[in-house]
Structures are given as C-alpha cells and as structure tokens.
C-alpha positions as CSV (number, residue, x, y, z in Angstrom):
1,X,5.0,19.7,-17.8
2,X,3.8,21.8,-14.8
3,X,4.3,20.1,-11.4
4,X,1.1,21.8,-10.2
5,X,-1.1,20.9,-13.1
6,X,-3.3,17.9,-12.1
7,X,-3.8,17.0,-15.8
8,X,-0.1,15.8,-15.7
9,X,-0.8,13.2,-13.1
10,X,-0.8,9.6,-14.3
11,X,-4.0,8.6,-12.4
12,X,-4.3,4.9,-11.4
13,X,-7.7,3.3,-12.4
14,X,-8.4,2.1,-8.9
15,X,-7.4,4.1,-5.8
16,X,-8.5,3.0,-2.3
17,X,-9.1,5.7,0.3
18,X,-8.1,4.8,3.9
19,X,-9.9,6.6,6.8
20,X,-7.1,7.0,9.3
21,X,-7.1,8.0,13.0
22,X,-3.9,10.2,12.7
23,X,-3.1,11.6,9.3
24,X,0.4,12.7,10.3
25,X,1.4,9.2,11.6
26,X,-0.1,7.5,8.6
27,X,1.6,9.8,6.2
28,X,4.9,9.2,7.9
29,X,4.3,5.4,7.8
30,X,3.5,5.3,4.1
31,X,6.2,7.8,3.0
32,X,9.1,7.2,5.3
33,X,8.4,3.5,6.0
34,X,7.2,2.3,2.7
35,X,8.6,4.8,0.2
36,X,5.4,6.4,-1.1
37,X,5.6,10.0,-2.4
38,X,2.9,12.6,-1.7
39,X,1.4,13.6,-5.1
40,X,-0.7,16.3,-3.4
41,X,-2.4,17.0,-0.1
42,X,-5.0,19.2,1.5
43,X,-3.8,19.6,5.0
44,X,-6.8,21.7,5.9
45,X,-9.0,18.7,5.2
46,X,-6.6,16.1,6.7
47,X,-6.1,14.5,3.2
48,X,-3.1,13.1,1.3
49,X,-2.8,11.4,-2.1
50,X,0.2,9.1,-2.3
51,X,2.0,7.3,-5.1
52,X,4.5,4.4,-5.3
53,X,5.2,3.3,-8.9
54,X,1.7,4.2,-10.0
55,X,0.2,2.5,-6.9
56,X,-1.9,5.2,-5.5
57,X,-3.8,5.5,-2.2
58,X,-5.7,8.3,-0.5
59,X,-5.4,8.9,3.3
60,X,-8.1,11.0,5.0
61,X,-8.4,11.9,8.7
62,X,-11.4,10.2,10.4
63,X,-14.1,12.8,11.2
64,X,-17.9,12.8,11.4
65,X,-18.4,14.9,8.3
66,X,-16.8,12.4,5.9
67,X,-19.1,10.9,3.4
68,X,-17.8,7.4,4.1
69,X,-18.5,7.9,7.9
70,X,-21.9,9.2,7.1
71,X,-22.7,6.1,5.1
72,X,-21.0,3.5,7.2
73,X,-21.2,5.1,10.7
74,X,-18.5,5.9,13.1
75,X,-15.1,4.3,12.3
76,X,-12.8,2.8,15.0
77,X,-9.5,0.9,14.5
78,X,-8.7,-1.6,13.4
79,X,-10.0,-0.3,10.1
80,X,-10.5,-2.5,7.0
81,X,-11.2,-5.7,8.9
82,X,-12.0,-8.6,6.6
83,X,-10.0,-7.4,3.6
84,X,-6.5,-6.8,2.6
85,X,-4.7,-5.2,-0.4
86,X,-2.0,-6.7,-2.5
87,X,0.3,-4.0,-3.7
88,X,3.1,-4.3,-6.3
89,X,6.3,-2.7,-5.0
90,X,9.7,-2.1,-6.7
91,X,11.8,-3.4,-3.8
92,X,10.2,-5.3,-0.9
93,X,13.6,-5.8,0.9
94,X,14.2,-2.0,1.0
95,X,10.7,-1.7,2.6
96,X,11.6,-4.3,5.2
97,X,14.8,-2.3,6.0
98,X,13.0,1.0,6.3
99,X,10.3,-0.5,8.4
100,X,12.8,-2.2,10.7
101,X,14.6,1.1,11.2
102,X,11.3,2.5,12.4
103,X,10.4,-0.4,14.6
104,X,7.4,-1.5,12.6
105,X,6.6,-5.2,12.7
106,X,6.3,-7.4,9.6
107,X,3.6,-10.0,10.2
108,X,5.0,-12.4,7.6
109,X,8.0,-12.4,5.2
110,X,9.8,-11.6,3.3
111,X,8.8,-14.9,1.6
112,X,9.2,-16.0,-2.0
113,X,6.0,-17.7,-3.2
114,X,5.0,-19.3,-6.4
115,X,1.3,-19.6,-7.4
116,X,-0.1,-21.3,-10.5
117,X,-1.6,-18.8,-13.0
118,X,-3.0,-20.8,-16.0
119,X,-0.1,-23.0,-17.3
120,X,2.7,-21.3,-15.5
121,X,3.7,-20.3,-12.0
122,X,4.0,-16.7,-11.0
123,X,6.6,-15.8,-8.4
124,X,6.4,-13.0,-5.9
125,X,8.6,-11.9,-3.0
126,X,6.1,-10.7,-0.4
127,X,5.6,-9.2,3.0
128,X,2.5,-8.9,5.1
129,X,2.0,-6.0,7.6
130,X,-0.6,-3.7,9.1
131,X,-0.6,0.0,8.8
132,X,-1.0,2.2,12.0
133,X,-4.8,1.9,11.7
134,X,-4.9,-1.9,11.2
135,X,-5.3,-2.1,7.4
136,X,-3.8,-5.4,6.3
137,X,-1.3,-4.9,3.4
138,X,0.6,-7.4,1.3
139,X,3.4,-5.9,-0.7
140,X,5.1,-7.9,-3.4
141,X,7.9,-7.7,-6.0
142,X,7.8,-9.8,-9.2
143,X,10.0,-12.9,-9.4
144,X,8.9,-13.8,-12.9
145,X,7.3,-16.9,-14.3
146,X,8.3,-20.6,-14.4
147,X,6.9,-23.9,-15.5
148,X,5.3,-25.8,-12.6
149,X,7.9,-27.5,-10.5
150,X,10.9,-25.6,-12.1
151,X,13.4,-24.0,-9.8
152,X,14.6,-21.3,-12.1
153,X,12.3,-18.4,-13.0
154,X,11.8,-17.3,-16.6
155,X,11.9,-13.5,-16.4
C-alpha cells in the first residue's frame, strides 16, 4: 500500500462538501476538536478532505470561483441553514472532552436516545453542535438494540 496512491483510499459513497469562511479554523475544529484525520488536502485551493471512521467530508474555502457559489450565489454564514447531518462517531464522550478543552459549545447532549426502527428500538448516544460556519451536526455512537420498553440494550 502506498500512502500517496489515491486508489488505496476507502472512499465513502456519500461525501458532503462544506463551503467554509476560514479553512484553517474549520480544519482545526474538525481535526483537533472532533478527531477527523486529513486524508489529503490542496492548500493552494483552500481544500481539505477529512475522514473519521470512513465518515468523510470535504472543506473548501468560500470564494467566488467555486462552482457551488456560481450556482447558488454568494455564501454567507451561517451555512447549511435548514439541514443537519447525523454522523456516526466511535466515541462521542471523547469528542465532548476535546470540544470542551477548546471552549466549543455543545447545543444538546450528550444524551442517550432510543428510537423505534421496525420492531426494535435503536439506541444512540448523541451530541448536537454547530461548526464554525454554522453547519448543524449531530454525532452519535451506537448503543445497540432493544425490544420496545426494555431497559437493557441487546448489542
């Protein structure tokens, strides 16, 4: 395996691209605050491709020559209004600790929630937060499954 060969990357089937107002600040937030790794970047373009347990996102510096800006028009924070992303994470509590060390607010959580999925309930430990540009994010860790009303998860 060659670390520089893009054919060795395990590409996620869906990868959102966030237009950001400050690529350096956003990169620090996602790597230092949330634990993402930089798979590759193009600093000359203000671009970074990040990964956390195969959850992948792209960050790109807001500028007039971006295709998304040409299509949607000028972008101003808060970005992503009206939508949010639910993202699986290996350790939500570690994220909370890293974010607290950096003074970043958690909007809600960590909270354990159980939601019905067909005949079972699926448990998630989740936190809600905004990134530096206002994108609303919900990170969750799996708690397993249980029968409706049970107190003990079946993992």
